mmCIF file of the N, C-alpha and C atoms, coordinates in Angstrom:
data_MODEL
# 
_entry.id   MODEL 
# 
loop_
_atom_site.group_PDB 
_atom_site.id 
_atom_site.type_symbol 
_atom_site.label_atom_id 
_atom_site.label_alt_id 
_atom_site.label_comp_id 
_atom_site.label_asym_id 
_atom_site.label_entity_id 
_atom_site.label_seq_id 
_atom_site.pdbx_PDB_ins_code 
_atom_site.Cartn_x 
_atom_site.Cartn_y 
_atom_site.Cartn_z 
_atom_site.occupancy 
_atom_site.B_iso_or_equiv 
_atom_site.pdbx_formal_charge 
_atom_site.auth_seq_id 
_atom_site.auth_comp_id 
_atom_site.auth_asym_id 
_atom_site.auth_atom_id 
_atom_site.pdbx_PDB_model_num 
ATOM 1   N N  . MET A 1 1  ? 0.691   -1.185  -0.500  1.00 0.00 ? 1  MET A N  1 
ATOM 2   C CA . MET A 1 1  ? 0.167   0.640   -0.110  1.00 0.00 ? 1  MET A CA 1 
ATOM 3   C C  . MET A 1 1  ? 1.105   1.634   0.222   1.00 0.00 ? 1  MET A C  1 
ATOM 4   N N  . ALA A 1 2  ? 0.319   1.955   -0.410  1.00 0.00 ? 2  ALA A N  1 
ATOM 5   C CA . ALA A 1 2  ? 1.343   3.601   -0.629  1.00 0.00 ? 2  ALA A CA 1 
ATOM 6   C C  . ALA A 1 2  ? 0.919   4.575   0.273   1.00 0.00 ? 2  ALA A C  1 
ATOM 7   N N  . SER A 1 3  ? 2.312   5.323   0.601   1.00 0.00 ? 3  SER A N  1 
ATOM 8   C CA . SER A 1 3  ? 2.109   5.645   1.761   1.00 0.00 ? 3  SER A CA 1 
ATOM 9   C C  . SER A 1 3  ? 1.338   7.006   1.687   1.00 0.00 ? 3  SER A C  1 
ATOM 10  N N  . PRO A 1 4  ? 1.102   7.698   2.625   1.00 0.00 ? 4  PRO A N  1 
ATOM 11  C CA . PRO A 1 4  ? -0.122  8.820   2.872   1.00 0.00 ? 4  PRO A CA 1 
ATOM 12  C C  . PRO A 1 4  ? 1.155   10.329  2.025   1.00 0.00 ? 4  PRO A C  1 
ATOM 13  N N  . SER A 1 5  ? 2.177   10.396  2.919   1.00 0.00 ? 5  SER A N  1 
ATOM 14  C CA . SER A 1 5  ? 2.843   11.067  2.372   1.00 0.00 ? 5  SER A CA 1 
ATOM 15  C C  . SER A 1 5  ? 3.174   11.527  0.751   1.00 0.00 ? 5  SER A C  1 
ATOM 16  N N  . MET A 1 6  ? 3.882   9.495   0.345   1.00 0.00 ? 6  MET A N  1 
ATOM 17  C CA . MET A 1 6  ? 3.729   9.621   -1.302  1.00 0.00 ? 6  MET A CA 1 
ATOM 18  C C  . MET A 1 6  ? 2.256   9.894   -1.931  1.00 0.00 ? 6  MET A C  1 
ATOM 19  N N  . LEU A 1 7  ? 1.256   10.131  -1.616  1.00 0.00 ? 7  LEU A N  1 
ATOM 20  C CA . LEU A 1 7  ? -0.219  10.034  -2.259  1.00 0.00 ? 7  LEU A CA 1 
ATOM 21  C C  . LEU A 1 7  ? -0.262  11.660  -2.098  1.00 0.00 ? 7  LEU A C  1 
ATOM 22  N N  . THR A 1 8  ? -0.237  12.422  -1.191  1.00 0.00 ? 8  THR A N  1 
ATOM 23  C CA . THR A 1 8  ? 0.003   13.210  -0.835  1.00 0.00 ? 8  THR A CA 1 
ATOM 24  C C  . THR A 1 8  ? 1.157   14.486  -1.864  1.00 0.00 ? 8  THR A C  1 
ATOM 25  N N  . ASN A 1 9  ? 2.305   13.978  -2.141  1.00 0.00 ? 9  ASN A N  1 
ATOM 26  C CA . ASN A 1 9  ? 2.990   14.317  -3.001  1.00 0.00 ? 9  ASN A CA 1 
ATOM 27  C C  . ASN A 1 9  ? 2.667   14.127  -4.611  1.00 0.00 ? 9  ASN A C  1 
ATOM 28  N N  . LEU A 1 10 ? 2.045   12.702  -4.653  1.00 0.00 ? 10 LEU A N  1 
ATOM 29  C CA . LEU A 1 10 ? 1.370   12.780  -5.437  1.00 0.00 ? 10 LEU A CA 1 
ATOM 30  C C  . LEU A 1 10 ? 0.170   13.826  -6.179  1.00 0.00 ? 10 LEU A C  1 
ATOM 31  N N  . ALA A 1 11 ? -0.561  13.767  -5.180  1.00 0.00 ? 11 ALA A N  1 
ATOM 32  C CA . ALA A 1 11 ? -1.770  14.838  -5.319  1.00 0.00 ? 11 ALA A CA 1 
ATOM 33  C C  . ALA A 1 11 ? -1.244  16.195  -6.312  1.00 0.00 ? 11 ALA A C  1 
ATOM 34  N N  . ALA A 1 12 ? -0.266  16.277  -5.399  1.00 0.00 ? 12 ALA A N  1 
ATOM 35  C CA . ALA A 1 12 ? 0.670   18.105  -5.576  1.00 0.00 ? 12 ALA A CA 1 
ATOM 36  C C  . ALA A 1 12 ? 0.764   17.477  -7.390  1.00 0.00 ? 12 ALA A C  1 
ATOM 37  N N  . VAL A 1 13 ? 1.311   16.422  -7.672  1.00 0.00 ? 13 VAL A N  1 
ATOM 38  C CA . VAL A 1 13 ? 1.825   17.045  -9.230  1.00 0.00 ? 13 VAL A CA 1 
ATOM 39  C C  . VAL A 1 13 ? 0.503   16.488  -9.723  1.00 0.00 ? 13 VAL A C  1 
ATOM 40  N N  . VAL A 1 14 ? -0.334  16.374  -9.695  1.00 0.00 ? 14 VAL A N  1 
ATOM 41  C CA . VAL A 1 14 ? -1.123  16.061  -10.362 1.00 0.00 ? 14 VAL A CA 1 
ATOM 42  C C  . VAL A 1 14 ? -2.212  17.444  -10.326 1.00 0.00 ? 14 VAL A C  1 
ATOM 43  N N  . LYS A 1 15 ? -1.965  18.105  -9.398  1.00 0.00 ? 15 LYS A N  1 
ATOM 44  C CA . LYS A 1 15 ? -3.112  19.424  -9.608  1.00 0.00 ? 15 LYS A CA 1 
ATOM 45  C C  . LYS A 1 15 ? -1.981  20.258  -10.197 1.00 0.00 ? 15 LYS A C  1 
ATOM 46  N N  . GLU A 1 16 ? -0.809  20.132  -9.976  1.00 0.00 ? 16 GLU A N  1 
ATOM 47  C CA . GLU A 1 16 ? 0.272   21.176  -10.748 1.00 0.00 ? 16 GLU A CA 1 
ATOM 48  C C  . GLU A 1 16 ? 0.090   20.992  -12.434 1.00 0.00 ? 16 GLU A C  1 
ATOM 49  N N  . ALA A 1 17 ? 0.248   19.741  -12.809 1.00 0.00 ? 17 ALA A N  1 
ATOM 50  C CA . ALA A 1 17 ? -0.307  19.404  -14.359 1.00 0.00 ? 17 ALA A CA 1 
ATOM 51  C C  . ALA A 1 17 ? -1.219  19.941  -14.794 1.00 0.00 ? 17 ALA A C  1 
ATOM 52  N N  . LYS A 1 18 ? -2.824  19.422  -13.851 1.00 0.00 ? 18 LYS A N  1 
ATOM 53  C CA . LYS A 1 18 ? -3.160  19.760  -14.033 1.00 0.00 ? 18 LYS A CA 1 
ATOM 54  C C  . LYS A 1 18 ? -3.914  21.364  -14.647 1.00 0.00 ? 18 LYS A C  1 
ATOM 55  N N  . ASP A 1 19 ? -3.435  22.297  -14.236 1.00 0.00 ? 19 ASP A N  1 
ATOM 56  C CA . ASP A 1 19 ? -3.223  23.433  -14.230 1.00 0.00 ? 19 ASP A CA 1 
ATOM 57  C C  . ASP A 1 19 ? -2.407  24.467  -15.622 1.00 0.00 ? 19 ASP A C  1 
ATOM 58  N N  . GLU A 1 20 ? -1.698  23.234  -15.565 1.00 0.00 ? 20 GLU A N  1 
ATOM 59  C CA . GLU A 1 20 ? -0.249  23.701  -16.775 1.00 0.00 ? 20 GLU A CA 1 
ATOM 60  C C  . GLU A 1 20 ? -1.281  23.415  -18.107 1.00 0.00 ? 20 GLU A C  1 
ATOM 61  N N  . GLU A 1 21 ? -0.657  25.028  -19.109 1.00 0.00 ? 21 GLU A N  1 
ATOM 62  C CA . GLU A 1 21 ? -1.443  25.376  -20.200 1.00 0.00 ? 21 GLU A CA 1 
ATOM 63  C C  . GLU A 1 21 ? -0.839  24.642  -21.253 1.00 0.00 ? 21 GLU A C  1 
ATOM 64  N N  . ILE A 1 22 ? -1.281  24.285  -21.977 1.00 0.00 ? 22 ILE A N  1 
ATOM 65  C CA . ILE A 1 22 ? -0.456  24.015  -23.068 1.00 0.00 ? 22 ILE A CA 1 
ATOM 66  C C  . ILE A 1 22 ? -0.701  24.500  -24.516 1.00 0.00 ? 22 ILE A C  1 
ATOM 67  N N  . PRO A 1 23 ? 0.065   25.334  -24.967 1.00 0.00 ? 23 PRO A N  1 
ATOM 68  C CA . PRO A 1 23 ? 0.250   26.587  -26.206 1.00 0.00 ? 23 PRO A CA 1 
ATOM 69  C C  . PRO A 1 23 ? -0.265  25.485  -27.190 1.00 0.00 ? 23 PRO A C  1 
ATOM 70  N N  . VAL A 1 24 ? -0.896  26.071  -28.051 1.00 0.00 ? 24 VAL A N  1 
ATOM 71  C CA . VAL A 1 24 ? -1.411  25.013  -29.848 1.00 0.00 ? 24 VAL A CA 1 
ATOM 72  C C  . VAL A 1 24 ? -1.040  26.322  -30.351 1.00 0.00 ? 24 VAL A C  1 
ATOM 73  N N  . PRO A 1 25 ? -0.883  26.182  -30.845 1.00 0.00 ? 25 PRO A N  1 
ATOM 74  C CA . PRO A 1 25 ? 0.280   27.049  -32.512 1.00 0.00 ? 25 PRO A CA 1 
ATOM 75  C C  . PRO A 1 25 ? -1.376  27.386  -33.242 1.00 0.00 ? 25 PRO A C  1 
ATOM 76  N N  . LYS A 1 26 ? -1.586  28.608  -33.780 1.00 0.00 ? 26 LYS A N  1 
ATOM 77  C CA . LYS A 1 26 ? -2.648  28.983  -34.400 1.00 0.00 ? 26 LYS A CA 1 
ATOM 78  C C  . LYS A 1 26 ? -2.317  28.589  -35.714 1.00 0.00 ? 26 LYS A C  1 
ATOM 79  N N  . SER A 1 27 ? -3.447  28.535  -36.718 1.00 0.00 ? 27 SER A N  1 
ATOM 80  C CA . SER A 1 27 ? -3.428  28.248  -37.775 1.00 0.00 ? 27 SER A CA 1 
ATOM 81  C C  . SER A 1 27 ? -4.110  28.772  -38.707 1.00 0.00 ? 27 SER A C  1 
ATOM 82  N N  . ASP A 1 28 ? -3.523  29.445  -39.775 1.00 0.00 ? 28 ASP A N  1 
ATOM 83  C CA . ASP A 1 28 ? -3.448  30.885  -40.548 1.00 0.00 ? 28 ASP A CA 1 
ATOM 84  C C  . ASP A 1 28 ? -4.620  30.095  -41.765 1.00 0.00 ? 28 ASP A C  1 
ATOM 85  N N  . ASP A 1 29 ? -5.014  28.539  -41.765 1.00 0.00 ? 29 ASP A N  1 
ATOM 86  C CA . ASP A 1 29 ? -5.477  28.270  -42.751 1.00 0.00 ? 29 ASP A CA 1 
ATOM 87  C C  . ASP A 1 29 ? -6.571  28.381  -42.776 1.00 0.00 ? 29 ASP A C  1 
ATOM 88  N N  . PHE A 1 30 ? -7.684  28.534  -43.971 1.00 0.00 ? 30 PHE A N  1 
ATOM 89  C CA . PHE A 1 30 ? -8.541  29.411  -44.351 1.00 0.00 ? 30 PHE A CA 1 
ATOM 90  C C  . PHE A 1 30 ? -9.495  28.031  -43.958 1.00 0.00 ? 30 PHE A C  1 
ATOM 91  N N  . PHE A 1 31 ? -9.391  27.080  -43.764 1.00 0.00 ? 31 PHE A N  1 
ATOM 92  C CA . PHE A 1 31 ? -10.182 26.026  -44.231 1.00 0.00 ? 31 PHE A CA 1 
ATOM 93  C C  . PHE A 1 31 ? -10.522 25.633  -42.532 1.00 0.00 ? 31 PHE A C  1 
ATOM 94  N N  . GLU A 1 32 ? -9.623  25.719  -41.550 1.00 0.00 ? 32 GLU A N  1 
ATOM 95  C CA . GLU A 1 32 ? -10.014 25.664  -40.160 1.00 0.00 ? 32 GLU A CA 1 
ATOM 96  C C  . GLU A 1 32 ? -10.327 27.165  -39.524 1.00 0.00 ? 32 GLU A C  1 
ATOM 97  N N  . SER A 1 33 ? -10.390 28.274  -40.300 1.00 0.00 ? 33 SER A N  1 
ATOM 98  C CA . SER A 1 33 ? -10.714 29.581  -39.799 1.00 0.00 ? 33 SER A CA 1 
ATOM 99  C C  . SER A 1 33 ? -12.595 29.372  -39.364 1.00 0.00 ? 33 SER A C  1 
ATOM 100 N N  . LYS A 1 34 ? -13.148 30.586  -38.757 1.00 0.00 ? 34 LYS A N  1 
ATOM 101 C CA . LYS A 1 34 ? -14.719 30.579  -38.702 1.00 0.00 ? 34 LYS A CA 1 
ATOM 102 C C  . LYS A 1 34 ? -15.193 31.154  -39.427 1.00 0.00 ? 34 LYS A C  1 
ATOM 103 N N  . THR A 1 35 ? -14.632 31.681  -40.732 1.00 0.00 ? 35 THR A N  1 
ATOM 104 C CA . THR A 1 35 ? -15.266 32.592  -41.507 1.00 0.00 ? 35 THR A CA 1 
ATOM 105 C C  . THR A 1 35 ? -15.873 31.500  -42.407 1.00 0.00 ? 35 THR A C  1 
ATOM 106 N N  . PHE A 1 36 ? -14.384 30.496  -42.463 1.00 0.00 ? 36 PHE A N  1 
ATOM 107 C CA . PHE A 1 36 ? -15.279 28.774  -43.105 1.00 0.00 ? 36 PHE A CA 1 
ATOM 108 C C  . PHE A 1 36 ? -16.375 27.772  -42.898 1.00 0.00 ? 36 PHE A C  1 
ATOM 109 N N  . ARG A 1 37 ? -16.295 28.078  -41.519 1.00 0.00 ? 37 ARG A N  1 
ATOM 110 C CA . ARG A 1 37 ? -16.549 27.362  -40.866 1.00 0.00 ? 37 ARG A CA 1 
ATOM 111 C C  . ARG A 1 37 ? -18.944 27.903  -41.156 1.00 0.00 ? 37 ARG A C  1 
ATOM 112 N N  . LEU A 1 38 ? -18.807 29.545  -40.978 1.00 0.00 ? 38 LEU A N  1 
ATOM 113 C CA . LEU A 1 38 ? -19.447 29.730  -40.847 1.00 0.00 ? 38 LEU A CA 1 
ATOM 114 C C  . LEU A 1 38 ? -20.391 30.017  -42.156 1.00 0.00 ? 38 LEU A C  1 
ATOM 115 N N  . LEU A 1 39 ? -19.200 30.143  -43.360 1.00 0.00 ? 39 LEU A N  1 
ATOM 116 C CA . LEU A 1 39 ? -19.909 30.151  -45.230 1.00 0.00 ? 39 LEU A CA 1 
ATOM 117 C C  . LEU A 1 39 ? -20.918 28.348  -44.836 1.00 0.00 ? 39 LEU A C  1 
ATOM 118 N N  . THR A 1 40 ? -19.540 27.479  -44.714 1.00 0.00 ? 40 THR A N  1 
ATOM 119 C CA . THR A 1 40 ? -20.508 26.414  -44.546 1.00 0.00 ? 40 THR A CA 1 
ATOM 120 C C  . THR A 1 40 ? -21.008 25.766  -43.801 1.00 0.00 ? 40 THR A C  1 
ATOM 121 N N  . LEU A 1 41 ? -21.656 26.781  -43.092 1.00 0.00 ? 41 LEU A N  1 
ATOM 122 C CA . LEU A 1 41 ? -22.953 26.214  -42.064 1.00 0.00 ? 41 LEU A CA 1 
ATOM 123 C C  . LEU A 1 41 ? -24.455 27.065  -43.012 1.00 0.00 ? 41 LEU A C  1 
ATOM 124 N N  . ILE A 1 42 ? -23.877 27.845  -43.419 1.00 0.00 ? 42 ILE A N  1 
ATOM 125 C CA . ILE A 1 42 ? -24.711 28.801  -43.861 1.00 0.00 ? 42 ILE A CA 1 
ATOM 126 C C  . ILE A 1 42 ? -25.158 28.270  -45.586 1.00 0.00 ? 42 ILE A C  1 
ATOM 127 N N  . LEU A 1 43 ? -24.139 27.326  -46.049 1.00 0.00 ? 43 LEU A N  1 
ATOM 128 C CA . LEU A 1 43 ? -24.790 27.243  -47.052 1.00 0.00 ? 43 LEU A CA 1 
ATOM 129 C C  . LEU A 1 43 ? -25.360 25.848  -46.850 1.00 0.00 ? 43 LEU A C  1 
ATOM 130 N N  . TYR A 1 44 ? -25.374 24.638  -46.052 1.00 0.00 ? 44 TYR A N  1 
ATOM 131 C CA . TYR A 1 44 ? -25.543 23.482  -45.554 1.00 0.00 ? 44 TYR A CA 1 
ATOM 132 C C  . TYR A 1 44 ? -27.395 24.194  -45.233 1.00 0.00 ? 44 TYR A C  1 
ATOM 133 N N  . MET A 1 45 ? -27.372 24.897  -44.223 1.00 0.00 ? 45 MET A N  1 
ATOM 134 C CA . MET A 1 45 ? -28.809 25.360  -44.100 1.00 0.00 ? 45 MET A CA 1 
ATOM 135 C C  . MET A 1 45 ? -29.171 25.961  -44.902 1.00 0.00 ? 45 MET A C  1 
ATOM 136 N N  . GLY A 1 46 ? -28.910 26.777  -46.349 1.00 0.00 ? 46 GLY A N  1 
ATOM 137 C CA . GLY A 1 46 ? -29.775 26.698  -47.608 1.00 0.00 ? 46 GLY A CA 1 
ATOM 138 C C  . GLY A 1 46 ? -29.938 26.250  -48.548 1.00 0.00 ? 46 GLY A C  1 
ATOM 139 N N  . GLY A 1 47 ? -29.253 24.924  -48.349 1.00 0.00 ? 47 GLY A N  1 
ATOM 140 C CA . GLY A 1 47 ? -28.983 24.139  -48.811 1.00 0.00 ? 47 GLY A CA 1 
ATOM 141 C C  . GLY A 1 47 ? -30.359 22.812  -48.349 1.00 0.00 ? 47 GLY A C  1 
ATOM 142 N N  . VAL A 1 48 ? -30.590 23.080  -47.576 1.00 0.00 ? 48 VAL A N  1 
ATOM 143 C CA . VAL A 1 48 ? -31.410 22.264  -46.585 1.00 0.00 ? 48 VAL A CA 1 
ATOM 144 C C  . VAL A 1 48 ? -32.798 22.705  -46.651 1.00 0.00 ? 48 VAL A C  1 
ATOM 145 N N  . SER A 1 49 ? -32.593 24.399  -46.790 1.00 0.00 ? 49 SER A N  1 
ATOM 146 C CA . SER A 1 49 ? -34.061 25.381  -46.020 1.00 0.00 ? 49 SER A CA 1 
ATOM 147 C C  . SER A 1 49 ? -34.803 24.791  -48.259 1.00 0.00 ? 49 SER A C  1 
ATOM 148 N N  . GLY A 1 50 ? -33.370 25.464  -49.169 1.00 0.00 ? 50 GLY A N  1 
ATOM 149 C CA . GLY A 1 50 ? -33.840 24.970  -50.989 1.00 0.00 ? 50 GLY A CA 1 
ATOM 150 C C  . GLY A 1 50 ? -34.574 24.410  -51.311 1.00 0.00 ? 50 GLY A C  1 
ATOM 151 N N  . MET A 1 51 ? -34.342 22.908  -50.515 1.00 0.00 ? 51 MET A N  1 
ATOM 152 C CA . MET A 1 51 ? -34.847 21.618  -51.370 1.00 0.00 ? 51 MET A CA 1 
ATOM 153 C C  . MET A 1 51 ? -36.069 22.048  -50.460 1.00 0.00 ? 51 MET A C  1 
ATOM 154 N N  . GLY A 1 52 ? -36.180 22.022  -48.847 1.00 0.00 ? 52 GLY A N  1 
ATOM 155 C CA . GLY A 1 52 ? -37.588 22.301  -48.361 1.00 0.00 ? 52 GLY A CA 1 
ATOM 156 C C  . GLY A 1 52 ? -38.427 22.770  -49.222 1.00 0.00 ? 52 GLY A C  1 
ATOM 157 N N  . LEU A 1 53 ? -38.155 24.095  -49.352 1.00 0.00 ? 53 LEU A N  1 
ATOM 158 C CA . LEU A 1 53 ? -38.863 25.090  -50.219 1.00 0.00 ? 53 LEU A CA 1 
ATOM 159 C C  . LEU A 1 53 ? -39.135 24.839  -52.004 1.00 0.00 ? 53 LEU A C  1 
ATOM 160 N N  . THR A 1 54 ? -38.853 23.864  -52.501 1.00 0.00 ? 54 THR A N  1 
ATOM 161 C CA . THR A 1 54 ? -38.528 23.093  -53.492 1.00 0.00 ? 54 THR A CA 1 
ATOM 162 C C  . THR A 1 54 ? -39.368 22.233  -53.370 1.00 0.00 ? 54 THR A C  1 
ATOM 163 N N  . LEU A 1 55 ? -39.685 21.653  -52.312 1.00 0.00 ? 55 LEU A N  1 
ATOM 164 C CA . LEU A 1 55 ? -40.616 19.933  -52.177 1.00 0.00 ? 55 LEU A CA 1 
ATOM 165 C C  . LEU A 1 55 ? -42.297 20.823  -52.643 1.00 0.00 ? 55 LEU A C  1 
ATOM 166 N N  . ALA A 1 56 ? -41.653 21.898  -51.246 1.00 0.00 ? 56 ALA A N  1 
ATOM 167 C CA . ALA A 1 56 ? -43.424 22.661  -50.874 1.00 0.00 ? 56 ALA A CA 1 
ATOM 168 C C  . ALA A 1 56 ? -44.562 22.907  -52.097 1.00 0.00 ? 56 ALA A C  1 
ATOM 169 N N  . MET A 1 57 ? -43.307 24.066  -52.952 1.00 0.00 ? 57 MET A N  1 
ATOM 170 C CA . MET A 1 57 ? -43.195 24.647  -54.026 1.00 0.00 ? 57 MET A CA 1 
ATOM 171 C C  . MET A 1 57 ? -44.221 23.048  -54.715 1.00 0.00 ? 57 MET A C  1 
ATOM 172 N N  . TYR A 1 58 ? -43.277 22.311  -55.720 1.00 0.00 ? 58 TYR A N  1 
ATOM 173 C CA . TYR A 1 58 ? -44.219 21.267  -56.254 1.00 0.00 ? 58 TYR A CA 1 
ATOM 174 C C  . TYR A 1 58 ? -45.365 20.632  -55.583 1.00 0.00 ? 58 TYR A C  1 
ATOM 175 N N  . TYR A 1 59 ? -45.324 20.969  -54.135 1.00 0.00 ? 59 TYR A N  1 
ATOM 176 C CA . TYR A 1 59 ? -46.577 19.932  -53.885 1.00 0.00 ? 59 TYR A CA 1 
ATOM 177 C C  . TYR A 1 59 ? -47.876 20.879  -53.754 1.00 0.00 ? 59 TYR A C  1 
ATOM 178 N N  . LEU A 1 60 ? -47.253 21.827  -53.448 1.00 0.00 ? 60 LEU A N  1 
ATOM 179 C CA . LEU A 1 60 ? -48.378 23.152  -53.786 1.00 0.00 ? 60 LEU A CA 1 
ATOM 180 C C  . LEU A 1 60 ? -49.229 23.748  -55.559 1.00 0.00 ? 60 LEU A C  1 
ATOM 181 N N  . PHE A 1 61 ? -48.437 23.761  -56.020 1.00 0.00 ? 61 PHE A N  1 
ATOM 182 C CA . PHE A 1 61 ? -48.678 23.650  -57.809 1.00 0.00 ? 61 PHE A CA 1 
ATOM 183 C C  . PHE A 1 61 ? -48.483 22.766  -58.854 1.00 0.00 ? 61 PHE A C  1 
ATOM 184 N N  . ILE A 1 62 ? -47.819 21.774  -58.333 1.00 0.00 ? 62 ILE A N  1 
ATOM 185 C CA . ILE A 1 62 ? -47.235 20.929  -59.519 1.00 0.00 ? 62 ILE A CA 1 
ATOM 186 C C  . ILE A 1 62 ? -48.316 19.138  -59.241 1.00 0.00 ? 62 ILE A C  1 
ATOM 187 N N  . TRP A 1 63 ? -48.114 18.932  -57.707 1.00 0.00 ? 63 TRP A N  1 
ATOM 188 C CA . TRP A 1 63 ? -48.595 17.751  -57.455 1.00 0.00 ? 63 TRP A CA 1 
ATOM 189 C C  . TRP A 1 63 ? -49.899 17.696  -57.851 1.00 0.00 ? 63 TRP A C  1 
ATOM 190 N N  . ASP A 1 64 ? -50.848 16.638  -58.532 1.00 0.00 ? 64 ASP A N  1 
ATOM 191 C CA . ASP A 1 64 ? -52.470 16.205  -58.364 1.00 0.00 ? 64 ASP A CA 1 
ATOM 192 C C  . ASP A 1 64 ? -52.893 15.795  -57.525 1.00 0.00 ? 64 ASP A C  1 
ATOM 193 N N  . SER A 1 65 ? -53.367 16.536  -56.091 1.00 0.00 ? 65 SER A N  1 
ATOM 194 C CA . SER A 1 65 ? -53.638 15.242  -55.160 1.00 0.00 ? 65 SER A CA 1 
ATOM 195 C C  . SER A 1 65 ? -54.989 14.620  -54.972 1.00 0.00 ? 65 SER A C  1 
ATOM 196 N N  . ARG A 1 66 ? -56.005 14.576  -56.219 1.00 0.00 ? 66 ARG A N  1 
ATOM 197 C CA . ARG A 1 66 ? -57.067 13.870  -56.556 1.00 0.00 ? 66 ARG A CA 1 
ATOM 198 C C  . ARG A 1 66 ? -57.376 12.728  -56.200 1.00 0.00 ? 66 ARG A C  1 
ATOM 199 N N  . MET A 1 67 ? -58.156 11.578  -55.506 1.00 0.00 ? 67 MET A N  1 
ATOM 200 C CA . MET A 1 67 ? -57.561 10.327  -56.210 1.00 0.00 ? 67 MET A CA 1 
ATOM 201 C C  . MET A 1 67 ? -58.573 9.657   -57.114 1.00 0.00 ? 67 MET A C  1 
ATOM 202 N N  . PRO A 1 68 ? -58.046 8.837   -58.042 1.00 0.00 ? 68 PRO A N  1 
ATOM 203 C CA . PRO A 1 68 ? -58.831 7.927   -59.009 1.00 0.00 ? 68 PRO A CA 1 
ATOM 204 C C  . PRO A 1 68 ? -60.123 7.732   -58.194 1.00 0.00 ? 68 PRO A C  1 
ATOM 205 N N  . PRO A 1 69 ? -61.240 7.041   -59.213 1.00 0.00 ? 69 PRO A N  1 
ATOM 206 C CA . PRO A 1 69 ? -62.743 6.782   -58.712 1.00 0.00 ? 69 PRO A CA 1 
ATOM 207 C C  . PRO A 1 69 ? -62.076 5.147   -58.824 1.00 0.00 ? 69 PRO A C  1 
ATOM 208 N N  . LEU A 1 70 ? -63.091 4.695   -57.376 1.00 0.00 ? 70 LEU A N  1 
ATOM 209 C CA . LEU A 1 70 ? -62.598 3.461   -57.314 1.00 0.00 ? 70 LEU A CA 1 
ATOM 210 C C  . LEU A 1 70 ? -63.095 2.690   -58.472 1.00 0.00 ? 70 LEU A C  1 
ATOM 211 N N  . PRO A 1 71 ? -62.590 1.613   -58.806 1.00 0.00 ? 71 PRO A N  1 
ATOM 212 C CA . PRO A 1 71 ? -63.256 0.600   -59.816 1.00 0.00 ? 71 PRO A CA 1 
ATOM 213 C C  . PRO A 1 71 ? -64.092 -0.163  -59.856 1.00 0.00 ? 71 PRO A C  1 
ATOM 214 N N  . VAL A 1 72 ? -65.228 -0.455  -60.659 1.00 0.00 ? 72 VAL A N  1 
ATOM 215 C CA . VAL A 1 72 ? -66.513 -1.199  -60.398 1.00 0.00 ? 72 VAL A CA 1 
ATOM 216 C C  . VAL A 1 72 ? -66.194 -2.703  -60.270 1.00 0.00 ? 72 VAL A C  1 
ATOM 217 N N  . PHE A 1 73 ? -66.357 -3.285  -59.821 1.00 0.00 ? 73 PHE A N  1 
ATOM 218 C CA . PHE A 1 73 ? -66.874 -4.839  -60.257 1.00 0.00 ? 73 PHE A CA 1 
ATOM 219 C C  . PHE A 1 73 ? -67.745 -5.177  -60.752 1.00 0.00 ? 73 PHE A C  1 
ATOM 220 N N  . LYS A 1 74 ? -68.040 -6.074  -62.126 1.00 0.00 ? 74 LYS A N  1 
ATOM 221 C CA . LYS A 1 74 ? -69.096 -6.715  -61.847 1.00 0.00 ? 74 LYS A CA 1 
ATOM 222 C C  . LYS A 1 74 ? -68.895 -7.573  -62.348 1.00 0.00 ? 74 LYS A C  1 
ATOM 223 N N  . HIS A 1 75 ? -70.421 -8.454  -61.954 1.00 0.00 ? 75 HIS A N  1 
ATOM 224 C CA . HIS A 1 75 ? -70.308 -10.131 -61.435 1.00 0.00 ? 75 HIS A CA 1 
ATOM 225 C C  . HIS A 1 75 ? -69.501 -10.820 -60.847 1.00 0.00 ? 75 HIS A C  1 
ATOM 226 N N  . THR A 1 76 ? -69.507 -10.021 -59.053 1.00 0.00 ? 76 THR A N  1 
ATOM 227 C CA . THR A 1 76 ? -68.547 -10.244 -58.000 1.00 0.00 ? 76 THR A CA 1 
ATOM 228 C C  . THR A 1 76 ? -69.794 -11.213 -57.263 1.00 0.00 ? 76 THR A C  1 
ATOM 229 N N  . HIS A 1 77 ? -69.216 -11.846 -56.423 1.00 0.00 ? 77 HIS A N  1 
ATOM 230 C CA . HIS A 1 77 ? -70.576 -12.423 -55.258 1.00 0.00 ? 77 HIS A CA 1 
ATOM 231 C C  . HIS A 1 77 ? -70.050 -12.084 -53.909 1.00 0.00 ? 77 HIS A C  1 
ATOM 232 N N  . PRO A 1 78 ? -71.197 -11.818 -53.315 1.00 0.00 ? 78 PRO A N  1 
ATOM 233 C CA . PRO A 1 78 ? -70.730 -10.651 -51.838 1.00 0.00 ? 78 PRO A CA 1 
ATOM 234 C C  . PRO A 1 78 ? -70.117 -11.889 -51.112 1.00 0.00 ? 78 PRO A C  1 
ATOM 235 N N  . ILE A 1 79 ? -69.646 -11.948 -49.893 1.00 0.00 ? 79 ILE A N  1 
ATOM 236 C CA . ILE A 1 79 ? -68.785 -12.693 -48.963 1.00 0.00 ? 79 ILE A CA 1 
ATOM 237 C C  . ILE A 1 79 ? -70.342 -12.817 -47.965 1.00 0.00 ? 79 ILE A C  1 
ATOM 238 N N  . GLY A 1 80 ? -70.100 -14.187 -47.869 1.00 0.00 ? 80 GLY A N  1 
ATOM 239 C CA . GLY A 1 80 ? -71.367 -14.556 -46.416 1.00 0.00 ? 80 GLY A CA 1 
ATOM 240 C C  . GLY A 1 80 ? -72.793 -14.772 -47.015 1.00 0.00 ? 80 GLY A C  1 
# 
C-alpha cells in the first residue's frame, strides 16, 4: 500500500499538471477559420431549406392530389 506522504506528493503533482496550459499554435489556414465554418453552415442551411422550399412548391402547384375513382367490379359474389 502507498504511504500517505507519497499520496499527498502525487496529489500535488497532479494538481500542478492540471493547471498547466499547453500552448497550441494558431493556424492561418482558411479551411480551419471561423469564416469558413460560418460559410459552410450558411451553405448547408440554405441547401436544406432550399430543397424544402422546392418540395413545398412542387406539392402546392404541381402535385395532383385527387384520387382516381374506385373501380367497379361486375359479376362479383358477396362474401357470406
